[in-house]
Legacy VTK file of the C-alpha trace (Angstrom):
# vtk DataFile Version 3.0
C-alpha trace
ASCII
DATASET POLYDATA
POINTS 310 float
-19.256 21.647 -17.334
-16.153 22.350 -15.261
-18.133 21.969 -12.037
-19.414 18.592 -13.241
-15.866 17.451 -13.978
-14.676 18.554 -10.548
-17.557 16.662 -8.942
-16.548 13.535 -10.852
-12.946 13.927 -9.662
-14.183 14.203 -6.084
-16.273 11.066 -6.598
-13.200 9.266 -7.913
-11.242 10.241 -4.800
-14.054 9.089 -2.532
-14.249 5.724 -4.284
-10.522 5.093 -4.651
-9.438 7.100 -1.642
-5.953 8.205 -0.584
-3.157 5.731 -0.108
-3.880 3.765 3.036
-1.383 2.373 5.502
-3.029 -1.032 5.350
-2.671 -2.989 2.122
-5.796 -3.664 0.109
-5.970 -7.244 -1.107
-6.226 -7.004 -4.895
-4.699 -10.379 -5.716
-6.412 -13.041 -7.766
-5.493 -15.803 -5.347
-8.197 -18.124 -4.074
-9.706 -18.322 -0.601
-8.370 -21.447 1.084
-10.207 -24.084 3.072
-8.557 -25.096 6.375
-7.323 -28.321 4.778
-5.863 -26.562 1.742
-4.054 -23.930 3.787
-2.723 -26.473 6.280
-1.310 -28.515 3.408
0.243 -25.422 1.807
1.840 -24.345 5.096
3.190 -27.840 5.645
4.719 -27.878 2.169
6.255 -24.397 2.643
7.860 -25.535 5.902
9.618 -28.307 3.985
11.112 -25.705 1.618
12.691 -22.837 3.617
12.525 -19.571 1.708
9.180 -20.314 0.051
7.627 -16.948 -0.892
4.607 -15.665 1.007
2.993 -12.366 1.976
1.982 -11.874 5.620
0.339 -8.838 7.204
-0.377 -8.468 10.911
-1.934 -5.461 12.652
-2.944 -5.588 16.305
-3.574 -3.468 19.366
-2.366 -5.713 22.186
-0.704 -5.279 25.591
2.354 -3.755 23.854
0.279 -1.138 22.033
-0.519 -0.693 18.360
1.900 -2.721 16.239
1.974 -3.895 12.649
4.154 -5.450 10.005
3.838 -6.176 6.306
6.193 -8.949 5.176
6.668 -9.347 1.419
8.014 -12.400 -0.424
11.772 -12.470 0.058
11.767 -10.996 3.568
11.467 -7.228 2.971
9.208 -6.084 5.814
7.586 -2.770 6.750
7.436 -2.397 10.535
4.789 -0.078 12.028
4.593 1.728 8.685
7.789 3.646 9.522
10.787 1.341 9.090
11.993 -1.290 6.659
13.562 -4.406 8.122
14.854 -7.645 6.594
13.440 -10.790 8.152
15.811 -13.760 7.627
14.689 -17.058 6.142
14.858 -18.836 9.509
12.380 -16.358 11.012
10.140 -16.526 7.947
9.975 -20.288 8.478
9.257 -19.748 12.191
6.358 -17.441 11.315
4.793 -20.069 9.053
5.296 -22.698 11.765
3.563 -20.461 14.318
0.608 -19.966 11.966
0.242 -23.709 11.502
0.799 -24.758 15.135
-1.649 -22.166 16.505
-4.383 -23.224 14.123
-4.621 -20.201 11.828
-6.071 -22.270 8.920
-9.170 -22.922 11.078
-9.636 -19.330 12.276
-12.943 -17.598 11.596
-12.929 -14.704 9.130
-14.379 -12.327 11.767
-14.475 -12.382 15.570
-16.503 -9.953 17.674
-17.967 -6.930 15.978
-21.370 -6.799 17.641
-22.377 -3.238 18.367
-23.932 -2.617 21.771
-26.446 0.216 22.397
-24.644 3.534 22.656
-21.369 2.183 21.213
-19.663 3.452 18.113
-19.408 1.217 15.062
-17.144 -1.786 15.579
-13.517 -1.190 14.633
-10.854 -3.697 13.678
-8.514 -4.247 16.614
-6.514 -7.166 15.202
-5.976 -8.598 11.735
-3.873 -11.361 10.174
-3.703 -11.764 6.404
-1.722 -14.454 4.559
-1.095 -15.041 0.863
0.649 -18.331 0.148
0.337 -19.277 -3.490
-2.212 -20.126 -4.680
-4.190 -19.506 -1.475
-5.117 -16.581 0.700
-6.791 -16.228 4.086
-7.499 -13.388 6.483
-8.951 -13.229 9.970
-9.839 -10.130 11.941
-11.114 -9.266 15.384
-13.496 -6.350 15.828
-14.376 -4.438 18.956
-17.543 -5.489 20.726
-19.047 -8.944 21.027
-17.176 -12.109 21.906
-13.410 -11.701 21.625
-10.939 -14.440 20.694
-7.913 -14.698 22.970
-6.471 -17.192 20.479
-6.622 -14.578 17.723
-4.881 -11.920 19.812
-2.350 -14.441 21.096
-1.359 -15.524 17.585
-1.058 -11.941 16.332
1.091 -10.986 19.330
3.350 -14.020 18.838
3.901 -13.125 15.174
4.539 -9.470 16.000
7.052 -10.384 18.709
9.074 -12.478 16.257
9.371 -9.632 13.758
9.862 -6.898 16.351
13.178 -8.527 17.269
14.576 -7.022 14.035
12.995 -3.566 14.332
16.084 -2.018 15.926
18.095 -2.660 12.763
15.482 -1.117 10.478
16.026 1.688 7.971
13.913 4.707 8.939
13.917 7.837 6.731
13.394 11.260 8.329
11.532 12.873 5.404
10.023 12.028 2.044
13.128 13.296 0.255
15.351 11.216 2.525
13.189 8.184 1.784
13.569 8.734 -1.967
17.334 9.118 -1.516
17.428 5.818 0.362
15.397 4.170 -2.393
17.872 5.476 -4.966
20.938 4.116 -3.179
19.352 0.776 -2.340
18.927 1.212 1.413
15.169 0.886 0.908
13.514 -1.690 -1.326
10.814 -0.866 -3.934
8.188 -2.203 -1.492
8.735 0.938 0.611
7.332 3.163 -2.153
3.650 3.662 -2.823
2.352 5.913 -5.566
-0.874 6.807 -7.307
-1.077 9.085 -10.341
-4.414 10.092 -11.845
-4.006 11.599 -15.326
-7.311 12.831 -16.765
-7.111 14.776 -20.060
-9.235 17.894 -20.460
-11.168 16.155 -23.227
-11.638 12.899 -21.315
-14.855 12.217 -23.212
-12.627 11.696 -26.284
-9.576 10.094 -24.708
-9.880 8.242 -21.357
-7.563 9.006 -18.496
-5.307 6.591 -16.682
-4.573 5.635 -13.106
-1.061 4.417 -12.303
-0.487 2.690 -8.977
2.686 1.341 -7.387
2.631 -0.768 -4.238
4.434 -3.789 -2.862
7.014 -3.693 -5.637
4.311 -4.035 -8.316
2.628 -1.639 -10.739
-0.907 -1.411 -12.100
-2.313 0.644 -14.963
-6.034 1.287 -15.301
-8.092 3.376 -17.734
-10.599 5.818 -16.270
-13.299 8.123 -17.670
-15.471 10.055 -15.182
-18.900 8.507 -14.918
-18.350 6.222 -17.906
-15.528 3.761 -17.634
-13.177 2.165 -15.141
-10.810 -0.328 -16.762
-9.721 -3.648 -15.351
-7.104 -3.503 -12.609
-4.083 -5.747 -13.185
-0.758 -5.921 -11.367
2.691 -6.860 -12.640
6.256 -6.692 -11.268
8.048 -3.374 -11.650
10.657 -3.067 -14.361
13.908 -2.204 -12.516
15.118 0.263 -15.148
11.815 2.139 -15.183
11.670 2.103 -11.394
15.155 3.630 -11.102
14.196 6.299 -13.635
11.037 7.082 -11.670
12.859 7.403 -8.341
15.436 9.734 -9.925
12.645 11.920 -11.317
10.862 12.008 -7.940
14.139 13.027 -6.281
14.703 15.830 -8.765
11.173 17.165 -8.302
11.866 17.848 -4.570
8.321 16.941 -3.627
8.664 18.168 -0.042
9.108 21.722 -1.369
6.236 21.691 -3.864
2.867 23.295 -3.004
-0.192 21.129 -2.758
-1.901 22.902 -5.681
-0.343 23.577 -9.088
-1.685 24.598 -12.485
-2.386 22.186 -15.326
-4.685 22.082 -18.327
-5.476 18.475 -17.416
-6.823 17.089 -14.157
-3.887 15.509 -12.310
-3.415 14.026 -8.872
-0.123 12.645 -7.644
0.239 10.902 -4.310
3.643 9.579 -3.253
4.415 7.775 -0.005
7.658 6.364 1.330
6.892 4.594 4.612
5.463 7.230 6.994
5.973 10.243 4.704
3.433 11.249 2.076
2.846 14.074 -0.376
-0.274 14.829 -2.423
-0.332 17.311 -5.297
-3.455 18.407 -7.194
-2.906 20.095 -10.565
-5.743 21.483 -12.666
-6.883 24.788 -14.273
-7.262 26.656 -10.971
-8.697 30.062 -11.863
-7.192 31.806 -8.827
-3.728 30.303 -9.099
-0.952 32.481 -10.542
1.094 30.066 -12.603
3.873 32.597 -13.232
4.415 33.092 -9.502
5.142 29.372 -9.153
7.267 28.921 -12.270
10.200 27.043 -10.616
7.817 24.699 -8.829
5.733 24.233 -11.983
8.820 23.286 -13.965
9.946 20.716 -11.394
6.495 19.131 -11.342
6.103 19.164 -15.125
9.518 17.559 -15.616
8.173 14.592 -13.643
5.067 14.094 -15.789
6.684 12.415 -18.841
8.240 9.757 -16.585
4.900 9.082 -14.845
3.040 8.949 -18.148
5.582 6.603 -19.701
5.272 4.254 -16.726
1.480 4.646 -16.848
1.355 3.388 -20.430
LINES 1 311
310 0 1 2 3 4 5 6 7 8 9 10 11 12 13 14 15 16 17 18 19 20 21 22 23 24 25 26 27 28 29 30 31 32 33 34 35 36 37 38 39 40 41 42 43 44 45 46 47 48 49 50 51 52 53 54 55 56 57 58 59 60 61 62 63 64 65 66 67 68 69 70 71 72 73 74 75 76 77 78 79 80 81 82 83 84 85 86 87 88 89 90 91 92 93 94 95 96 97 98 99 100 101 102 103 104 105 106 107 108 109 110 111 112 113 114 115 116 117 118 119 120 121 122 123 124 125 126 127 128 129 130 131 132 133 134 135 136 137 138 139 140 141 142 143 144 145 146 147 148 149 150 151 152 153 154 155 156 157 158 159 160 161 162 163 164 165 166 167 168 169 170 171 172 173 174 175 176 177 178 179 180 181 182 183 184 185 186 187 188 189 190 191 192 193 194 195 196 197 198 199 200 201 202 203 204 205 206 207 208 209 210 211 212 213 214 215 216 217 218 219 220 221 222 223 224 225 226 227 228 229 230 231 232 233 234 235 236 237 238 239 240 241 242 243 244 245 246 247 248 249 250 251 252 253 254 255 256 257 258 259 260 261 262 263 264 265 266 267 268 269 270 271 272 273 274 275 276 277 278 279 280 281 282 283 284 285 286 287 288 289 290 291 292 293 294 295 296 297 298 299 300 301 302 303 304 305 306 307 308 309
């Protein structure tokens, strides 16, 4: 029975995977036609400061670069630093997208595998969410390449890179949490996933709590039986502050990767480039008493995670 449960946990991790550097689009916004997106971009240009979400990742002549710009201007540069992009530059980015024809871009360029080549990889990607529309375009290795696609991505990256020197860059996970607590980093810099699966999950389902992009989702989960609907909502500031304080107190950097728990737990916390994963379950070869201080720090965090997960 225990082996079956462990296999189901492994299946869950394979399906849902670890936190990835690239955002997964889980919005309910609609795919836009070229005409719809052009009109939306034109309207946003008339109203400086209009909220939008723009992601660009590309391997160009300057190397591998990326940014993730959230509504309001908080931007993650190369996954390592947080920068603030001013309204004037946000407007310039939208203008560049419109003038270089992004609404008419194909969803995929290249990607044809030649004999003896590895599977095609994404070398460039642009993703835009501008309410109520979304559009993404990517270029894959192999096949016909689009110089227009690479040129647009590079132009967007250059505009944001101008602010990279003034970014906030933590030097550890604990330092990142400290900077979140004192306001140097915005909530968008924190990503978290907490899987809480009770021992008797066939009676009471578990839950999956996720934080990303300043939003939270809560989802029910029972191994092999049930995965609840995934919905996102803005983070409550008071709960977020309480969570960050609890994560600080737990001193995650100094916790082992495996701890003891009657339930099946997985916690993954990431602040920009720094990440920690902790698995807690009834490990038969783990001496709980030998890790009492670490156990206590981890267990003091659980009520805060479970409250937020509800």
